Backbone bond lengths (Angstrom), bond angles and torsions (degrees), N, CA, C in turn:
res aa  C-N    CA-C-N  psi(-1)  N-CA   C-N-CA  omega(-1)  CA-C   N-CA-C  phi
1 M - - - 1.498 - - 1.469 110.38 -
2 T 1.252 119.99 133.95 1.463 124.45 177.63 1.514 113.58 -70.08
3 V 1.348 115.46 132.78 1.498 115.52 176.66 1.525 107.27 -113.14
4 T 1.297 116.81 148.13 1.494 122.61 -174.11 1.495 106.44 -124.40
5 Y 1.339 117.26 140.20 1.418 124.81 -176.33 1.599 107.91 -129.05
6 L 1.312 115.09 146.05 1.461 121.44 172.75 1.625 103.41 -110.91
7 M 1.316 113.61 119.21 1.387 116.62 173.52 1.506 109.51 -102.80
8 L 1.374 118.56 130.69 1.411 122.51 177.02 1.506 105.88 -117.78
9 A 1.327 114.79 129.94 1.530 121.24 176.60 1.566 108.74 -120.96
10 R 1.254 117.42 113.61 1.406 124.46 174.13 1.562 107.32 -87.98
11 L 1.350 111.90 118.30 1.503 117.81 -174.42 1.476 111.23 -103.38
12 P 1.358 121.16 129.74 1.500 115.94 172.19 1.521 107.60 -77.22
13 E 1.340 109.38 166.57 1.468 116.01 176.61 1.521 111.94 -57.40
14 G 1.292 119.07 129.85 1.481 123.78 -178.55 1.457 112.90 90.06
15 G 1.334 122.33 -3.97 1.435 123.93 -173.79 1.512 115.42 -92.05
16 V 1.316 117.96 -7.92 1.399 121.51 -174.46 1.529 115.10 -65.66
17 G 1.322 119.25 -35.17 1.443 122.03 179.91 1.537 113.30 -60.23
18 A 1.372 113.83 -52.78 1.523 117.58 175.95 1.469 113.50 -64.91
19 F 1.356 115.42 -33.19 1.438 115.82 177.89 1.518 113.39 -66.39
20 D 1.347 114.66 -43.83 1.502 119.62 171.86 1.519 115.05 -55.02
21 A 1.291 114.90 -43.08 1.474 119.98 176.20 1.478 112.22 -65.35
22 Y 1.310 121.37 -36.74 1.434 122.96 175.28 1.598 108.33 -66.47
23 E 1.318 117.92 -47.24 1.455 121.11 179.54 1.501 110.71 -60.34
24 G 1.319 116.44 -38.98 1.522 119.47 173.86 1.452 114.17 -57.13
25 A 1.278 116.74 -31.03 1.531 120.07 -177.85 1.461 112.07 -86.87
26 V 1.339 117.80 -32.32 1.542 117.55 -172.71 1.520 115.61 -102.55
27 L 1.345 118.81 -29.02 1.439 119.55 179.29 1.477 115.37 -61.19
28 P 1.333 120.92 -34.87 1.441 119.65 177.02 1.546 112.25 -68.18
29 L 1.282 121.06 -15.64 1.473 121.88 176.89 1.505 114.65 -76.87
30 L 1.325 115.89 -16.99 1.490 121.64 -177.19 1.598 109.66 -50.48
31 A 1.365 115.16 -51.83 1.450 119.05 -170.34 1.513 112.48 -62.04
32 Q 1.339 120.16 -23.94 1.422 124.14 177.61 1.497 111.19 -68.73
33 Y 1.315 119.84 -21.04 1.480 125.13 179.24 1.514 110.06 -107.61
34 G 1.249 119.66 13.62 1.500 120.38 -172.18 1.456 117.52 74.70
35 G 1.270 118.01 7.50 1.416 124.55 -178.27 1.510 113.45 -76.88
36 R 1.329 115.82 149.86 1.465 119.69 177.29 1.471 110.08 -137.93
37 L 1.353 120.18 132.51 1.319 126.00 172.41 1.506 109.18 -82.49
38 E 1.300 121.91 107.20 1.436 125.95 -173.92 1.519 109.19 -80.60
39 R 1.259 116.64 -42.99 1.475 121.02 -178.22 1.548 107.82 -157.38
40 R 1.398 114.64 143.67 1.448 123.62 175.40 1.471 107.69 -135.21
41 V 1.285 116.82 120.76 1.481 122.51 -179.71 1.454 109.98 -135.43
42 R 1.347 114.56 156.75 1.496 120.80 -173.82 1.594 104.23 -144.25
43 T 1.317 115.73 137.93 1.365 122.43 174.27 1.594 114.58 -59.87
44 M 1.228 117.30 156.88 1.508 123.41 -175.37 1.472 111.57 -60.55
45 D 1.337 117.67 -29.88 1.495 122.23 -178.85 1.559 112.69 -92.54
46 D 1.391 118.24 7.35 1.430 120.78 179.00 1.515 114.81 65.07
47 R 1.279 120.45 20.14 1.463 121.55 -172.79 1.534 111.09 -105.08
48 L 1.327 122.66 -7.76 1.375 121.85 -179.43 1.578 106.25 -150.54
49 E 1.381 115.62 128.01 1.458 120.69 177.58 1.518 105.40 -121.00
50 A 1.354 117.27 144.70 1.437 121.87 176.96 1.529 105.82 -129.38
51 H 1.301 114.88 142.23 1.482 126.08 175.13 1.538 106.87 -125.27
52 L 1.377 112.16 136.92 1.468 117.40 168.32 1.553 102.35 -111.59
53 V 1.329 115.29 117.14 1.428 126.07 -177.27 1.465 115.04 -124.19
54 S 1.346 117.91 137.77 1.423 119.64 179.45 1.548 109.46 -122.01
55 F 1.276 117.82 151.86 1.401 126.17 177.25 1.522 109.30 -136.45
56 P 1.351 115.92 153.37 1.475 113.48 -178.49 1.553 113.20 -71.62
57 T 1.254 116.63 -25.22 1.503 120.81 176.63 1.528 111.58 -151.54
58 E 1.264 120.52 163.79 1.460 124.96 170.55 1.529 115.09 -56.00
59 D 1.400 115.24 -38.21 1.449 121.15 178.27 1.532 108.87 -62.28
60 A 1.330 117.78 -36.44 1.500 118.92 179.79 1.509 110.62 -62.13
61 L 1.400 114.73 -45.73 1.410 117.19 175.62 1.500 113.88 -57.92
62 D 1.321 116.04 -42.42 1.489 119.53 179.02 1.448 110.69 -62.69
63 A 1.327 121.15 -39.68 1.447 123.18 177.43 1.523 115.21 -62.01
64 Y 1.385 111.69 -42.61 1.436 119.69 175.46 1.489 111.03 -59.88
65 R 1.314 116.46 -45.97 1.479 120.07 -179.03 1.540 113.49 -66.11
66 A 1.293 116.22 -26.34 1.464 121.11 179.32 1.556 113.17 -89.07
67 D 1.313 117.80 -6.64 1.446 121.22 -179.39 1.568 109.18 -54.14
68 P 1.359 117.61 127.17 1.482 121.44 -175.93 1.561 106.79 -67.46
69 R 1.307 122.35 -24.30 1.492 118.74 177.82 1.632 111.78 -73.00
70 R 1.324 110.44 -28.17 1.460 114.00 175.68 1.581 109.20 -72.80
71 S 1.365 113.85 -40.22 1.469 117.04 177.94 1.462 110.36 -64.01
72 A 1.427 118.50 -38.23 1.426 115.76 178.94 1.490 116.23 -66.87
73 A 1.360 118.40 -18.89 1.493 122.73 174.27 1.488 114.35 -84.53
74 S 1.320 116.60 -9.47 1.443 121.03 -171.14 1.653 110.64 -57.84
75 P 1.284 120.01 -34.18 1.447 117.21 176.04 1.531 116.53 -55.73
76 L 1.373 113.72 -32.22 1.486 116.02 173.87 1.512 111.26 -68.69
77 L 1.300 121.64 -35.55 1.447 122.21 175.62 1.529 110.62 -66.61
78 E 1.370 118.20 -42.41 1.431 120.24 174.00 1.488 115.77 -60.37
79 T 1.347 115.63 -39.93 1.437 120.25 178.27 1.511 112.89 -64.85
80 S 1.367 116.17 -34.83 1.412 121.67 178.95 1.518 114.62 -62.46
81 G 1.358 116.10 -28.08 1.370 122.25 -179.54 1.607 110.69 78.17
82 A 1.272 116.11 11.62 1.478 119.38 -177.96 1.541 113.17 -65.47
83 E 1.246 120.29 139.36 1.448 126.17 172.53 1.540 103.83 -101.07
84 V 1.361 116.29 117.17 1.437 120.53 -176.50 1.496 112.63 -111.90
85 Q 1.356 112.31 134.63 1.437 118.44 177.50 1.544 105.79 -127.21
86 L 1.366 114.17 133.28 1.459 124.52 -178.88 1.588 109.89 -113.93
87 L 1.387 117.58 116.62 1.404 117.67 -175.15 1.547 107.44 -124.76
88 R 1.307 115.39 127.00 1.552 119.16 170.91 1.542 109.52 -68.94
89 V 1.243 115.94 128.25 1.509 121.75 -176.77 1.498 108.80 -125.27
90 R 1.373 113.81 166.15 1.442 123.68 171.44 1.523 112.52 -130.66
91 D 1.217 119.51 157.76 1.447 124.01 -179.43 1.538 105.68 -82.20
92 V 1.327 115.67 132.95 1.469 120.22 179.84 1.571 106.59 -119.74
93 G 1.311 120.87 2.14 1.470 121.63 175.36 1.558 109.81 83.96
94 D 1.365 113.16 -167.60 1.381 117.38 -176.63 1.547 110.54 -91.63
95 S 1.330 121.65 -161.46 1.458 120.82 -170.18 1.499 111.60 -65.26
96 D 1.386 120.71 -29.39 1.421 121.84 179.64 1.534 112.40 -96.62
97 G 1.338 120.57 13.45 1.429 126.80 -177.35 1.499 119.50 79.55
98 T 1.355 112.49 2.01 1.504 114.32 177.61 1.499 108.20 -71.74
99 P 1.431 115.99 134.18 1.378 121.87 -179.42 1.596 110.22 -58.06
100 L 1.192 118.42 140.33 1.463 122.98 178.11 1.619 107.64 -87.65
101 P 1.319 115.96 150.75 1.439 118.54 178.03 1.558 108.01 -71.41
102 P 1.295 119.12 155.51 1.507 120.44 -179.85 1.563 105.81 -62.13
103 A 1.358 111.64 146.41 1.469 121.05 178.03 1.555 111.93 -66.02
C-alpha cells in the first residue's frame, strides 16, 4: 500500500542556499527506494517549503532515511537552519469529496 507524506521545512532568512544544496543531494535518492516527489512548492518569501512524497511502504521510507548518502548530506541541512516536520497524510479529495486525479 502506498504511503504519502507531507514534508514542511521552515527556512530561516539566508538558509535557502544550503537547503537547496541538501535537496539536490537527497532528492535524487528517492527513486532508488520507490519514492516519488509528487509536488514541491515554496512560499514567495523562501521561508517555507512543502513536499508531497509517496513511497510504496513505510519500510521504503525508513530505508531512504537510513541511506548513508543522505546522512552524509545532513551537514547541509544543519547549516541551512531548516526546521523540518514530516507528516503522514491521506488524500481526502476535493471540496465535495471527489477523489482528485494523481498529480
